[in-house]
C-alpha positions in Angstrom: 25.5 -82.9 -28.1 23.0 -82.9 -31.1 24.7 -81.9 -33.5 23.9 -78.9 -36.3 24.3 -80.3 -39.6 25.0 -77.1 -42.0 23.1 -76.1 -45.0 25.8 -76.7 -47.5 26.2 -80.3 -46.1 23.3 -81.0 -48.7 26.6 -80.0 -51.8 28.4 -82.8 -50.1 29.1 -85.6 -52.2 28.7 -89.7 -51.2 32.4 -90.9 -50.7 34.1 -93.6 -53.3 32.5 -96.8 -53.1 35.0 -99.7 -51.7 35.6 -101.7 -48.3 34.4 -100.4 -45.4 36.8 -98.3 -43.3 37.2 -96.2 -40.6 37.5 -92.5 -40.7 41.1 -90.9 -40.4 40.6 -89.3 -37.4 42.7 -85.7 -36.6 43.0 -83.9 -33.6 43.5 -80.3 -34.0 44.5 -77.7 -31.5 42.5 -75.1 -32.7 39.2 -74.1 -33.7 38.4 -73.0 -36.7 38.1 -69.1 -37.8 36.0 -69.3 -40.6 35.1 -71.5 -43.3 35.9 -68.7 -45.7 39.6 -68.9 -47.4 39.7 -65.4 -47.5 38.3 -63.5 -45.0 41.3 -65.4 -42.6 44.7 -66.5 -42.8 45.0 -68.7 -39.2 47.4 -71.3 -39.4 45.2 -74.4 -38.6 42.0 -73.2 -40.1 44.5 -72.4 -43.6 45.8 -76.4 -42.8 42.0 -78.2 -42.7 40.5 -76.2 -45.5 43.7 -76.8 -47.8 42.0 -80.1 -47.9 38.8 -78.3 -49.2 39.9 -75.8 -51.5 42.4 -75.4 -54.1 45.2 -72.6 -55.5 46.4 -71.9 -58.9 50.5 -72.6 -57.9 52.0 -73.7 -54.5 55.2 -74.7 -53.7 56.6 -78.5 -53.0 58.9 -79.3 -50.4 61.6 -77.9 -51.8 59.8 -74.5 -52.0 59.8 -74.6 -55.9 56.5 -73.6 -57.6 54.0 -76.7 -59.1 50.8 -76.1 -60.8 47.8 -77.5 -59.1 44.4 -76.2 -60.3 46.8 -74.9 -63.9 49.0 -76.2 -65.8 51.2 -73.7 -66.4 51.6 -70.3 -66.3 54.1 -67.4 -68.3 55.2 -63.6 -68.3 53.9 -62.1 -71.3 55.8 -59.0 -70.0 57.0 -57.6 -66.6 53.7 -56.3 -66.1 51.5 -59.3 -67.6 51.1 -62.9 -66.4 49.6 -65.4 -68.4 47.5 -68.6 -66.3 46.4 -72.1 -68.6 43.6 -73.5 -65.9 43.8 -76.9 -65.4 40.4 -78.5 -68.1 38.4 -81.2 -66.7 38.5 -80.3 -62.8 34.8 -80.0 -60.9 34.0 -78.3 -57.8 32.0 -79.7 -55.0 28.9 -78.9 -56.4 29.2 -80.4 -59.9 30.4 -77.0 -61.1 33.1 -77.3 -63.9 36.2 -74.8 -63.3 36.8 -72.2 -65.2 38.5 -68.6 -66.2 35.3 -66.7 -64.4 36.1 -68.4 -61.4 39.8 -68.1 -61.4 39.0 -64.1 -61.8 36.1 -64.3 -58.8 38.6 -65.8 -56.6 41.3 -63.7 -57.1 39.0 -60.2 -57.2 37.0 -61.5 -53.9 40.3 -62.1 -52.5 41.3 -58.9 -53.7 38.5 -56.5 -53.0 36.4 -58.7 -50.2 36.2 -55.9 -47.3 37.5 -58.7 -44.9 40.0 -60.0 -46.3 43.2 -60.4 -45.3 44.9 -60.7 -48.6 44.5 -57.2 -49.7 47.6 -56.1 -50.3 49.3 -58.9 -51.3 47.0 -58.9 -54.6 46.1 -54.7 -54.7 49.2 -54.8 -57.4 46.7 -56.0 -59.8 45.4 -53.7 -62.0 43.1 -55.8 -63.7 42.3 -59.7 -65.0 41.6 -60.4 -68.3 39.6 -64.0 -69.3 41.5 -64.9 -72.8 39.7 -68.1 -72.9 37.2 -70.4 -70.9 40.6 -72.2 -69.7 43.2 -68.9 -70.0 42.7 -65.7 -67.6 45.4 -62.9 -67.7 46.7 -60.7 -64.8 47.8 -57.3 -65.5 49.7 -55.6 -62.8 50.2 -51.8 -62.4 53.6 -52.1 -61.7 56.2 -55.3 -62.2 55.1 -57.6 -59.5 57.9 -60.1 -59.7 56.3 -61.7 -56.4 52.7 -62.2 -57.8 53.1 -65.8 -58.3 54.0 -66.5 -54.7 51.2 -64.8 -53.6 49.3 -66.8 -56.1 50.2 -70.0 -53.5 48.1 -68.8 -50.8 44.4 -67.8 -52.9 42.2 -70.5 -52.8 39.7 -70.9 -56.1 35.9 -71.1 -55.2 32.8 -70.7 -57.2 32.0 -67.8 -59.4 29.6 -65.9 -57.3 29.7 -67.9 -54.5 29.6 -67.1 -50.4 32.5 -69.4 -49.4 31.3 -68.8 -45.1 28.0 -70.1 -45.8 28.7 -72.6 -48.9 32.5 -73.7 -48.5 32.8 -75.5 -51.7 36.3 -76.4 -53.7 38.3 -78.6 -56.0 39.6 -80.1 -53.1 40.3 -84.1 -52.6 37.7 -83.6 -49.8 34.6 -81.8 -49.4 33.0 -80.6 -46.2 30.3 -83.4 -45.4 29.0 -81.9 -41.8 30.0 -79.4 -38.6 28.6 -80.2 -35.6 28.6 -76.9 -34.2 31.2 -77.4 -31.7 34.6 -79.4 -31.9 34.0 -82.0 -35.1 34.5 -81.3 -38.8 33.5 -84.3 -40.9 34.9 -85.1 -44.4 33.8 -87.2 -47.3 36.5 -88.1 -50.2 35.5 -86.3 -53.3 34.4 -88.7 -55.8 35.3 -86.2 -59.6 38.6 -85.3 -57.7 40.9 -84.4 -60.8 44.0 -85.6 -59.1 45.1 -88.7 -57.2 42.3 -90.7 -55.3 43.0 -90.1 -51.9 43.3 -93.7 -50.0 41.1 -92.6 -47.0 36.8 -92.2 -47.7 36.2 -89.8 -44.8 38.2 -87.3 -42.2 37.1 -86.1 -39.2 38.6 -83.1 -37.4 38.7 -83.3 -33.9 39.1 -80.1 -32.3 41.1 -80.8 -28.6 42.7 -77.5 -26.8 43.7 -79.6 -24.4 47.5 -80.6 -25.3 47.9 -83.8 -22.9 44.6 -84.6 -24.2 45.4 -85.1 -27.9 48.3 -87.2 -27.0 46.4 -89.8 -24.9 43.9 -89.6 -27.4 46.6 -91.1 -30.0 48.5 -93.1 -27.9 44.9 -94.9 -26.5 44.2 -95.0 -29.9 41.2 -92.7 -30.4 42.9 -90.6 -32.5 45.1 -91.4 -35.6 46.6 -88.2 -36.1 47.7 -85.4 -33.3 48.4 -82.3 -35.9 50.2 -80.7 -33.5 52.6 -82.3 -30.6 53.9 -79.8 -28.3 57.5 -80.5 -27.6 57.3 -81.0 -23.3 55.3 -84.5 -25.2 57.7 -85.3 -28.1 60.3 -87.3 -26.4 57.3 -89.3 -25.0 56.2 -90.4 -27.9 59.6 -90.7 -29.9 60.2 -93.3 -27.4 56.4 -95.1 -28.4 56.0 -97.8 -30.7 52.4 -97.0 -31.6 53.5 -93.6 -33.0 55.5 -92.5 -35.3 56.6 -88.3 -34.8 57.4 -86.4 -37.7 58.9 -83.3 -37.6 60.0 -80.5 -40.0 61.8 -77.4 -40.1 59.0 -74.6 -39.3 58.4 -71.8 -41.3 56.7 -69.9 -38.1 58.6 -67.4 -36.1 57.6 -66.3 -32.7 58.0 -62.9 -32.0 56.3 -60.0 -29.6 54.1 -57.9 -31.3 53.5 -54.2 -29.9 51.8 -50.8 -30.3 54.9 -48.6 -32.0 52.2 -45.4 -31.7 51.0 -42.6 -29.1 52.6 -41.4 -26.3 54.6 -42.5 -24.2 52.5 -42.2 -20.8 49.4 -44.5 -23.0 51.7 -46.5 -24.6 55.4 -47.0 -22.7 56.2 -49.2 -25.9 56.0 -46.4 -28.5 59.4 -45.7 -27.2 62.1 -47.8 -29.3 64.4 -47.8 -26.3 62.2 -49.4 -24.2 61.6 -52.5 -27.3 65.4 -52.3 -27.2 65.8 -53.2 -23.8 63.1 -55.7 -23.5 64.9 -57.0 -26.5 68.3 -57.6 -24.6 66.8 -58.8 -21.4 65.5 -61.9 -23.1 67.9 -65.0 -23.2 67.0 -66.5 -26.1 68.0 -69.8 -25.8 66.8 -70.5 -22.2 63.6 -69.6 -23.5 64.0 -72.3 -25.9 65.4 -75.1 -23.5 62.3 -74.2 -20.9 59.6 -73.2 -23.6 60.1 -75.3 -26.9 62.1 -78.2 -25.2 65.2 -77.5 -26.9 62.8 -78.1 -30.5 63.3 -74.6 -31.5 66.4 -72.4 -32.3 66.3 -68.2 -31.2 65.2 -66.0 -34.2 67.4 -63.1 -34.4 65.3 -62.0 -37.0 61.4 -61.9 -38.5 62.2 -64.1 -41.5 63.0 -68.0 -41.4 65.9 -69.7 -43.2 64.2 -71.0 -45.6 62.4 -67.6 -47.1 63.9 -65.7 -49.8 65.4 -62.3 -48.1 66.9 -63.8 -45.1 69.8 -62.3 -43.7 72.5 -65.0 -42.6 75.1 -62.5 -42.0 73.2 -60.9 -38.9 74.7 -61.9 -35.4 72.7 -63.8 -32.7 70.4 -61.4 -29.9 72.7 -62.5 -27.1 71.0 -61.2 -23.3 72.7 -58.4 -21.9 70.6 -57.3 -19.3 73.5 -54.3 -18.3 72.5 -52.7 -21.1 69.3 -53.0 -21.4 69.4 -51.3 -17.8 71.4 -48.6 -19.3 69.1 -48.2 -22.0 65.6 -48.3 -19.9 67.7 -45.9 -17.7 66.4 -42.5 -18.0 62.7 -44.2 -19.4 62.8 -45.1 -15.7 62.8 -43.0 -13.9 59.5 -40.8 -15.2 57.2 -43.4 -15.3 57.3 -46.2 -13.3 56.6 -49.7 -16.2 54.8 -51.5 -15.7 53.3 -53.4 -19.1 50.7 -56.7 -19.7 50.8 -59.2 -22.1 48.2 -61.0 -24.1 49.0 -64.4 -25.0 47.0 -67.5 -25.7 45.9 -69.8 -23.3 48.4 -72.1 -24.3 51.1 -69.8 -23.8 51.0 -69.1 -20.5 54.0 -70.6 -19.9 56.0 -68.4 -22.2 54.5 -65.2 -20.7 55.9 -66.6 -17.1 58.9 -67.1 -18.7 58.9 -63.4 -19.9 57.8 -62.0 -17.2 61.0 -63.3 -15.5 63.4 -62.4 -17.9 62.2 -58.1 -17.8 62.4 -57.9 -13.9 65.9 -57.5 -13.7 65.6 -54.0 -15.7 62.9 -52.8 -13.7 59.6 -53.9 -15.8 56.6 -55.6 -14.2 54.9 -57.9 -16.5 51.1 -59.0 -15.8 50.4 -61.8 -18.2 46.7 -61.8 -19.7 45.7 -65.1 -21.1 43.0 -65.5 -23.4 41.3 -68.5 -25.8 43.1 -68.1 -29.1 40.5 -66.9 -31.2 40.4 -64.0 -28.6 44.0 -63.2 -28.9 43.7 -63.5 -32.5 40.6 -61.1 -33.1 42.3 -58.7 -30.4 45.7 -59.0 -32.2 44.0 -58.4 -36.2 41.6 -55.5 -34.5 44.8 -53.6 -33.4 43.6 -53.4 -29.8 46.5 -55.9 -28.5 49.2 -53.5 -27.3 51.7 -56.2 -26.4 50.9 -59.5 -27.2 52.6 -63.3 -28.6 52.4 -64.3 -31.4 53.6 -66.1 -34.4 54.1 -65.5 -38.2 53.6 -68.4 -40.8 55.4 -67.4 -43.8 53.6 -68.8 -46.4 54.5 -68.2 -49.9 58.5 -68.3 -48.7 59.0 -64.5 -49.7 60.0 -61.8 -47.0 58.1 -59.2 -48.4 55.0 -61.1 -47.3 55.2 -59.6 -43.8 57.2 -56.3 -44.5 54.9 -55.0 -46.9 51.5 -56.2 -45.3 52.9 -55.3 -41.6 55.7 -53.2 -41.7 55.4 -50.7 -44.2 53.8 -47.6 -42.8 49.9 -47.3 -43.8 49.5 -45.4 -46.8 47.7 -44.2 -50.0 49.5 -47.3 -51.5 46.9 -50.0 -51.2 49.0 -52.6 -51.7 51.1 -51.8 -48.7 50.3 -51.5 -44.7 47.2 -52.8 -44.6 48.1 -54.9 -41.7 50.1 -52.6 -40.4 48.6 -53.1 -36.6 51.8 -51.5 -34.6 51.4 -48.0 -35.8 55.0 -48.5 -37.1 56.4 -46.4 -39.9 59.8 -45.7 -41.5 59.7 -43.7 -44.7 63.6 -45.0 -45.6 62.0 -48.7 -45.1 59.0 -48.1 -46.9 61.1 -46.9 -50.0 63.2 -49.8 -49.5 60.5 -52.1 -49.8 58.4 -50.6 -52.8 61.7 -50.8 -54.2 61.7 -54.0 -53.5 58.2 -55.1 -54.9 59.2 -54.3 -58.3 62.7 -55.4 -58.8 62.9 -58.8 -61.1 66.5 -59.4 -60.3 66.6 -62.0 -57.7 69.8 -61.1 -56.2 69.3 -57.1 -56.2 66.2 -57.8 -54.8 67.5 -60.1 -51.8 69.9 -57.4 -51.1 66.9 -55.0 -50.6 64.6 -57.4 -48.8 68.0 -57.9 -46.3 68.2 -54.0 -45.9 64.9 -54.0 -44.9 65.1 -56.8 -42.1 68.2 -54.8 -40.5 66.1 -51.6 -40.2 63.7 -53.8 -38.3 66.3 -55.2 -36.6 66.9 -52.2 -35.0 63.3 -50.2 -34.5 61.6 -53.3 -33.5 58.4 -52.9 -34.5 58.2 -56.8 -33.9 60.9 -58.5 -31.4 61.7 -62.1 -32.5 62.0 -65.2 -30.4 62.7 -68.2 -31.3 61.6 -70.2 -34.7 59.5 -73.8 -33.5 59.6 -77.1 -35.4 56.3 -78.4 -36.7 55.7 -81.8 -35.4 53.1 -84.3 -36.2 52.5 -87.6 -34.5 50.4 -90.2 -36.8 49.2 -93.8 -35.1 51.7 -96.4 -36.3 51.2 -97.6 -39.9 50.1 -94.9 -41.2 52.5 -93.3 -43.9 52.6 -89.2 -45.1 54.3 -88.5 -48.4 54.6 -84.9 -48.2 54.1 -83.7 -51.8 54.1 -79.9 -51.0 54.7 -77.9 -48.5 53.5 -76.5 -44.7 50.3 -77.8 -44.8 49.4 -81.4 -43.6 47.2 -82.3 -47.0 45.0 -85.9 -46.2 45.6 -87.4 -49.4 49.1 -87.4 -49.0 48.3 -90.2 -45.9 48.0 -93.4 -46.7 48.7 -96.8 -44.8 52.3 -97.8 -45.0 56.0 -98.4 -43.3 
């Protein structure tokens, strides 16, 4: 296949000199949605781009804040945040990082027409340059979780278009994309932080789970960045591979369209959503679909997330109760539903169909390539679908404010409410939590909001998967930051 050299490849710098070494080859399960870090938050894409771009702050593995492109920050008052930008940082194009770049990036992520971070940043009233390495962010109201939000916003050069020229400050720059299935990265010789070991990195898009595993075992790949559950036992017993499993921050849910009339959209009736939830045996689903490498979910938050409610009971399968709830609905219209799932999740779709049949629901499973499913969900076209939430900044408000709060005139709430769900009482609770600095009171408010979602079910929680990576024996991953796999944290070693 002829390689396509993108325009931005001219910006890639040569890797540091040193002994010749093989590139680190990483197999990923999906293609990149975009090189623009502000217009999507798809998990695989953000994991790859996390090696190219960086944020002002991040989380360490214990979910504590660590400065990245800033040396520190302070609250001038409850509506003002001052950030001190790290000196000596360079972009891949040679430009020095300055206040203008940070202001541009935050403004772009908050106001770009296609940005997925609008609601998270909409509480920012203005940003002022104090000096070349200091900015001050002013919020319209107290925003106690603003610092959490900034862990997701990658910094790009001022006036740049990252979709066409993806230039960051990260330890690796984009060298080339072959237009289909391989992305090549070069080590950035002027990186401000600790020098990574590998001079070159290749991300190979291999969608077939079995093929990624086979290539890892045959030495054709060094890392499988998404080892599915049914291959983990095989890899864990192989002396050529190290299996790294980490608690997941992604919760798998059933997304539903809650708006409209029952005849056009039966899921608009909360009773049907409740019946579906009761018909599902989550422990059985975890055993069959996840090979036991997951835990049943009883709410739309994971245990490591601020706002998680440990007092909520497990959702146990209850076919009889589900039939009682759904009875009056079946009398009027036969219930037939179609669920959209990614091609890789076909088996999960069939399991769900088996669970729903005893309560009188005929479920058709419609499989789509992941990119098509993602676009269908984000455009609001999908009416019933299987998806995952990846909590990126450790706070339940991330999903609740963005995707559960009603669409409203409040520009920082409900921007990605794809379901049409609306509960004014829940809205008021979230708005109060959003400006509450007392952590105990704020947690109580978020837990109250989560409890409401367990009754109304704008999303039906299923399970929380572990994340698992397969590494060629001889590689060590010394993880310092949470969630994503950063190549700079990988090196030879025991």
